[in-house]
C-alpha positions as CSV (number, residue, x, y, z in Angstrom):
1,M,26.4,-5.6,-26.5
2,I,24.0,-8.2,-24.8
3,K,25.8,-7.6,-21.6
4,Q,25.3,-3.9,-21.6
5,T,21.4,-4.3,-22.3
6,T,21.2,-6.7,-19.3
7,Q,23.3,-4.7,-16.7
8,N,21.6,-2.6,-14.1
9,V,22.0,0.6,-16.2
10,L,19.0,2.9,-16.9
11,S,18.9,4.6,-20.3
12,A,19.9,8.1,-20.7
13,W,16.3,9.3,-20.5
14,D,15.7,7.5,-17.3
15,K,18.9,9.0,-15.8
16,H,17.6,12.3,-16.7
17,H,14.1,11.8,-15.2
18,L,15.8,10.6,-12.1
19,E,17.9,13.6,-11.8
20,R,14.7,15.8,-12.3
21,E,12.8,14.0,-9.7
22,K,15.5,14.3,-7.3
23,M,15.8,18.1,-8.0
24,R,12.0,18.1,-7.2
25,Q,12.6,16.2,-3.9
26,N,15.2,18.9,-2.8
27,R,12.6,21.8,-3.7
28,R,10.1,20.0,-1.5
29,Q,12.3,19.7,1.7
30,P,11.9,23.3,2.8
31,V,8.2,23.1,2.3
32,I,7.6,19.9,4.4
33,K,10.2,21.3,7.1
34,A,7.8,24.6,7.4
35,I,4.7,22.4,7.5
36,E,6.3,20.2,10.4
37,D,7.3,23.3,12.2
38,A,4.1,25.1,11.9
39,L,2.4,21.9,13.3
40,H,4.9,21.6,16.0
41,S,4.1,25.2,17.1
42,N,0.3,24.7,16.9
43,P,-0.7,21.1,16.9
44,E,-4.5,22.1,16.9
45,I,-4.0,24.1,13.5
46,N,-6.6,23.2,10.8
47,P,-5.6,22.7,7.1
48,E,-7.0,26.2,6.0
49,E,-4.8,28.0,8.8
50,L,-2.0,25.8,8.0
51,F,-2.2,26.7,4.3
52,K,-2.3,30.4,5.1
53,V,0.8,30.2,7.5
54,I,2.8,28.4,4.7
55,S,1.6,30.7,1.9
56,A,2.8,33.6,4.1
57,E,6.0,32.1,5.0
58,L,7.4,30.9,1.8
59,P,8.4,32.9,-1.2
60,L,6.1,32.6,-4.1
61,Q,8.6,31.3,-6.2
62,V,9.1,28.1,-3.9
63,Q,5.2,27.8,-3.9
64,I,5.1,27.6,-7.7
65,Q,8.1,25.3,-7.9
66,V,6.4,22.6,-5.7
67,Q,2.8,23.5,-7.2
68,I,1.1,24.9,-4.2
69,Y,-1.6,27.3,-5.8
70,S,-4.6,26.7,-3.7
71,L,-5.9,24.9,-0.6
72,D,-6.7,21.9,-2.7
73,S,-3.1,21.7,-4.1
74,F,-1.7,22.2,-0.6
75,I,-3.7,19.2,0.6
76,L,-2.7,17.1,-2.4
77,F,1.0,18.0,-1.6
78,V,0.7,17.0,2.1
79,N,-1.1,13.7,1.2
80,S,1.4,12.8,-1.5
81,Y,4.8,14.0,0.0
82,I,4.7,13.8,3.8
83,P,4.3,10.1,4.8
84,H,3.2,10.5,8.4
85,L,0.7,13.2,7.6
86,Y,-2.6,13.3,5.7
87,I,-5.5,15.7,5.4
88,E,-9.1,14.3,5.6
89,G,-12.3,15.7,6.5
90,G,-11.0,19.3,7.1
91,A,-8.4,17.6,9.8
92,I,-4.7,17.0,9.7
93,K,-4.3,13.4,10.9
94,T,-1.2,11.1,11.4
95,R,-0.4,7.7,9.7
96,T,2.0,5.0,10.2
97,I,4.9,4.9,7.7
98,P,5.2,1.5,6.3
99,A,8.5,-0.4,7.0
100,K,10.9,-1.1,4.2
101,G,10.2,-4.8,4.5
102,E,6.4,-4.1,3.9
103,I,7.2,-1.9,1.0
104,L,9.3,-4.6,-0.6
105,E,6.5,-7.3,-0.2
106,S,4.2,-5.0,-1.8
107,V,6.7,-4.6,-4.7
108,F,6.7,-8.5,-5.0
109,A,3.0,-8.7,-4.8
110,W,2.7,-6.2,-7.6
111,R,5.2,-8.3,-9.5
112,A,3.3,-11.5,-8.9
113,E,0.2,-10.0,-10.4
114,S,1.7,-8.2,-13.4
115,A,5.0,-10.2,-14.2
116,T,6.4,-7.2,-16.0
117,G,5.8,-3.5,-15.9
118,S,7.3,-0.1,-16.0
119,I,8.8,1.7,-13.1
120,D,5.9,4.1,-13.4
121,E,3.3,1.5,-13.2
122,L,4.8,0.1,-10.0
123,H,5.2,3.7,-8.5
124,N,1.5,4.4,-9.3
125,Y,0.6,1.0,-7.7
126,L,2.4,1.7,-4.3
127,K,1.0,5.4,-4.4
128,K,-2.4,4.1,-4.6
129,K,-1.9,1.5,-1.9
130,Y,-0.1,3.9,0.6
131,N,-1.8,7.1,-0.6
132,C,1.6,8.7,-0.6
133,D,4.3,9.3,-3.2
134,F,7.3,6.9,-2.9
135,W,9.8,9.7,-2.6
136,A,8.0,10.8,0.7
137,F,9.3,7.7,2.4
138,N,13.0,9.2,2.0
139,L,14.3,5.9,0.5
140,G,15.6,7.7,-2.3
141,S,14.5,6.7,-5.9
142,L,12.4,3.6,-6.4
143,E,15.1,2.2,-8.6
144,D,17.8,2.7,-5.9
145,F,15.5,1.1,-3.4
146,L,14.9,-2.1,-5.6
147,T,18.6,-2.6,-6.3
148,G,19.5,-1.9,-2.7
149,N,17.1,-4.6,-1.5
150,N,18.2,-7.6,-3.5
151,C,16.5,-6.9,-6.8
152,Q,17.9,-6.5,-10.2
153,V,16.2,-3.8,-12.4
154,L,16.8,-4.9,-16.1
155,E,15.7,-3.1,-19.2
156,V,13.6,-5.3,-21.7
157,K,11.9,-3.7,-24.6
158,T,10.0,-0.7,-23.3
159,K,9.3,-2.4,-19.9
160,I,11.4,-2.8,-16.6
161,V,11.8,-6.2,-15.2
162,F,12.4,-6.8,-11.5
163,L,14.2,-10.0,-10.7
164,P,15.4,-11.5,-7.4
165,K,19.1,-11.4,-7.3
166,Q,20.9,-14.9,-7.8
167,P,22.7,-15.9,-4.7
168,E,26.4,-15.8,-5.0
169,N,27.6,-19.0,-6.4
170,N,30.0,-20.6,-3.9
171,N,30.5,-23.8,-6.0
172,T,34.2,-23.5,-7.1
173,K,33.9,-26.1,-9.9
174,E,30.9,-24.5,-11.4
175,K,32.6,-21.1,-11.2
176,E,35.4,-22.4,-13.0
177,D,33.2,-23.8,-15.8
178,I,31.3,-20.5,-16.2
179,N,32.7,-18.3,-18.9
180,E,31.4,-15.6,-21.3
181,E,30.2,-18.2,-23.7
182,N,28.1,-20.3,-21.2
183,E,26.9,-17.8,-18.5
184,C,23.4,-16.7,-18.1
185,I,23.2,-13.2,-19.8
186,I,20.9,-12.1,-17.2
187,C,22.5,-12.8,-13.7
188,M,25.9,-13.8,-15.4
189,N,26.2,-15.8,-12.1
190,A,25.0,-19.2,-13.3
191,L,25.3,-21.6,-16.2
192,R,23.0,-21.4,-19.2
193,N,20.6,-24.3,-18.9
194,V,17.3,-23.7,-20.7
195,V,16.3,-23.5,-24.3
196,L,13.3,-21.2,-25.2
197,V,10.8,-22.9,-27.4
198,G,9.7,-20.7,-30.5
199,C,12.9,-18.7,-30.9
200,G,15.2,-21.5,-29.8
201,H,17.7,-19.2,-28.1
202,Y,20.0,-20.7,-25.2
203,C,20.9,-17.8,-23.2
204,M,19.5,-18.1,-19.5
205,C,19.6,-20.2,-16.4
206,I,16.4,-21.8,-15.2
207,T,15.8,-19.0,-12.6
208,C,16.0,-15.9,-14.8
209,A,14.1,-17.7,-17.5
210,N,11.2,-18.3,-15.1
211,S,11.2,-14.8,-14.2
212,M,10.7,-13.2,-17.5
213,N,8.4,-13.3,-20.4
214,D,10.4,-12.2,-23.6
215,C,13.6,-13.6,-25.0
216,P,16.5,-11.0,-23.9
217,V,18.1,-11.7,-27.3
218,C,15.4,-11.3,-29.7
219,R,12.5,-10.1,-27.7
220,H,10.2,-13.0,-28.7
221,P,7.6,-13.7,-26.1
222,Y,7.3,-17.1,-24.6
223,K,5.3,-18.9,-21.9
224,K,6.6,-20.7,-18.8
225,D,5.8,-24.2,-20.5
226,Q,8.1,-23.0,-23.4
227,V,11.1,-23.0,-21.2
228,I,12.9,-26.5,-21.6
229,K,15.8,-27.1,-19.2
230,V,18.9,-29.1,-20.6
231,F,21.7,-30.8,-19.0
232,S,25.2,-30.8,-20.2
233,T,27.3,-34.1,-19.8
């Protein structure tokens, strides 16, 4: 039961939410392509003229699905979902797409400030920083990006905790000593070696314990000075 709650598995609601977001992303693609094609044909076009071209070219149903109802909503669409373009001051401008490494650095900067938080909170942080929806970077979902870049995404209470993945344990002797009874229930790759003052649970390694704020067993909150390392003989 504990292992299931600490593995990289999103809840049924999260999976449903992710599938719906992927569906929305697929709906946006033909609109984005139409905008890029129109700009390629006429690089000097202004936002209002571009909106008229797109409105005339795309079926009304598609416009409704991607929520383009007016010039203002069209500008919001471009600024949110096309990373290399943005509209400002009545002009269409280009912007530099941040590299994956830069985005990942921003993720860890956010985590250093907030310690824990939800996927939505991180998504809003990145959107505000880059003035662009994360899906516009064509990197898949934010969850996929994190797990694919050496992070673990764990459910704790109603929050999501981001942890750096534990390095592969190459110590053969220690590997032999690790079993289901003494392994860290978070990374499952290191020995338990800390006790949490307050609840008294002995369930994590020092690295994972220092990356969290709540006991994964009983959800009791703790501070970093309440993590006591223990040594086996």
